[in-house]
C-alpha positions in Angstrom: 17.2 34.2 12.8 13.8 33.3 13.0 12.0 37.0 14.0 8.9 37.7 15.7 6.0 39.2 14.3 6.0 42.7 16.1 2.3 42.3 16.6 1.3 39.0 18.2 5.1 38.5 19.5 5.1 34.7 17.6 7.9 33.3 16.2 7.8 33.6 12.1 9.3 30.1 11.4 9.8 26.7 13.4 13.2 26.9 15.4 16.4 25.4 14.2 16.0 22.3 16.6 12.6 21.9 15.0 13.7 21.9 11.4 16.9 19.6 12.7 14.6 16.8 14.2 12.4 17.4 10.8 15.3 16.6 8.3 16.3 13.6 10.7 12.8 12.0 10.6 13.2 12.5 6.6 16.6 11.0 6.8 15.1 8.0 8.5 12.5 7.8 6.0 14.9 7.7 3.5 16.9 5.1 5.2 14.0 3.0 5.4 13.2 3.2 1.3 16.7 2.5 0.3 17.0 -0.8 2.4 13.2 -2.3 0.8 13.5 -3.9 -2.6 12.3 -2.4 -5.9 9.4 -4.3 -5.8 8.3 -3.0 -2.2 9.0 0.4 -3.3 7.0 0.2 -6.5 4.1 -0.9 -4.0 4.5 3.0 -2.0 3.3 6.0 -3.2 6.5 7.8 -3.9 6.8 9.9 -6.5 9.1 8.7 -9.7 11.3 11.2 -9.3 12.8 10.0 -6.2 12.9 6.2 -7.6 16.4 6.5 -9.0 17.6 8.4 -6.3 16.5 5.2 -4.3 17.6 2.8 -6.3 21.6 4.6 -6.6 21.3 4.9 -2.8 20.9 0.8 -2.8 23.2 0.2 -5.4 26.1 1.9 -3.3 27.5 -0.2 -1.0 30.8 1.8 0.1 30.0 3.3 3.6 31.0 6.7 3.0 29.7 6.9 -0.3 26.3 5.2 1.1 26.0 7.7 3.8 26.5 10.7 1.4 24.1 9.3 -1.2 21.3 8.6 1.6 21.9 12.2 2.1 21.0 13.4 -1.1 18.0 11.4 -1.4 16.8 13.0 1.8 17.3 16.2 0.3 15.3 15.1 -2.4 12.5 14.2 -0.2 12.8 17.6 1.9 11.9 19.3 -1.4 8.3 16.8 -1.8 5.0 18.4 0.3 4.1 17.4 3.7 1.7 15.1 2.2 3.7 13.2 -0.2 6.0 11.8 3.0 2.9 11.4 5.3 1.4 9.3 2.5 4.6 7.3 2.4 4.9 7.1 6.1 1.4 5.9 6.5 2.3 2.8 4.0 5.1 2.2 5.9 3.5 1.8 9.0 2.3 -1.3 10.1 -1.1 0.2 11.9 -1.4 3.1 9.6 -4.7 3.5 7.4 -3.1 1.4 4.1 -2.1 -1.1 6.1 -5.7 -1.7 7.8 -7.4 -1.2 4.5 -5.3 -3.5 2.9 -5.8 -6.2 5.5 -9.6 -5.8 5.1 -9.6 -6.4 1.6 -7.4 -9.4 2.1 -9.9 -10.2 5.0 -12.8 -9.8 2.5 -11.3 -11.7 -0.3 -11.1 -14.8 2.0 -14.3 -14.6 2.9 -15.9 -14.1 -0.9 -13.4 -17.1 -1.5 -14.8 -19.3 0.9 -18.6 -18.2 0.0 -18.1 -18.8 -3.5 -17.1 -22.3 -2.7 -19.9 -23.2 -0.1 -22.4 -21.5 -1.8 -22.0 -21.6 -5.5 -24.1 -19.3 -7.6 -26.3 -18.0 -5.0 -23.0 -16.2 -3.5 -21.7 -15.5 -7.2 -24.8 -13.8 -7.8 -24.6 -11.6 -4.7 -20.9 -10.9 -5.7 -22.1 -9.7 -9.1 -24.5 -7.6 -7.9 -21.6 -5.6 -5.8 -19.5 -5.6 -8.4 -20.7 -5.7 -11.5 -17.4 -5.5 -13.4 -16.3 -9.1 -12.7 -15.9 -12.1 -14.9 -18.9 -14.3 -14.0 -17.4 -17.1 -15.7 -14.3 -17.5 -14.7 -15.2 -16.9 -11.2 -17.7 -19.6 -11.2 -15.0 -21.8 -13.3 -12.4 -21.1 -10.3 -14.9 -21.4 -7.6 -16.0 -25.1 -8.9 -12.1 -26.1 -9.5 -11.3 -24.8 -5.9 -14.0 -26.7 -4.5 -12.9 -30.2 -6.3 -9.6 -29.1 -5.5 -10.3 -29.7 -1.6 -12.7 -32.8 -2.0 -10.0 -34.8 -3.7 -7.3 -33.3 -1.5 -5.2 -31.6 -4.4 -2.5 -28.9 -4.3 -4.7 -25.6 -4.1 -3.8 -23.9 -7.4 -7.4 -22.5 -8.1 -8.0 -22.2 -4.7 -5.3 -19.6 -4.9 -6.2 -18.0 -8.4 -9.6 -17.5 -6.6 -8.4 -15.7 -3.9 -5.9 -13.5 -6.5 -8.7 -12.5 -8.7 -11.0 -11.8 -6.0 -8.2 -9.3 -4.4 -7.8 -7.7 -7.9 -11.4 -7.1 -8.1 -11.4 -5.3 -4.6 -8.5 -3.2 -5.3 -9.8 -2.0 -9.0 -12.9 -1.1 -7.3 -11.2 0.7 -4.1 -9.1 2.4 -6.5 -12.2 3.4 -8.4 -14.3 4.4 -5.6 -11.4 6.0 -3.5 -12.8 3.6 -0.8 -14.2 0.2 -0.8 -17.5 0.1 -2.2 -19.1 -2.6 0.0 -18.0 -3.1 3.9 -20.6 -5.6 4.6 -20.4 -7.7 1.7 -17.7 -9.9 3.9 -20.5 -10.8 6.5 
């Protein structure tokens, strides 16, 4: 029984129906995690102690055993705090904050790649002012090679490599700051 506070008359704990709804939400989250690849799960803020349970759930194919393991995974996940579960949900949510931040980072990398190829050293100097940890020589070489590839209609190897380098640079900066440090540099 939940019981009531004798002074205020309020219930002391959530109702059984509410507890069941919350447990089913965690079970659904566990199902989503078990259907993902190990690489996809590694990109999510999943605690290390849950990863073996997720892997085991993915490994089991027998219907009954898989269902039991999925329920066990959900039980282990219910032991986590609400903030951890909410962070996982947010990372999975296409419209969530984590998805928006990732999309913004990709757009910023694309914009900087185009600027580096078009403006050359002027854009590189501006980028290095905003991100002093960047490797000037490597970025300059990649930008020049990408520009040459485009002019000669060659496969875009340096073009892609430049994008990867910029994305890693922005991700490192984002992780160090907790938020992006240069929102207006994509213009």
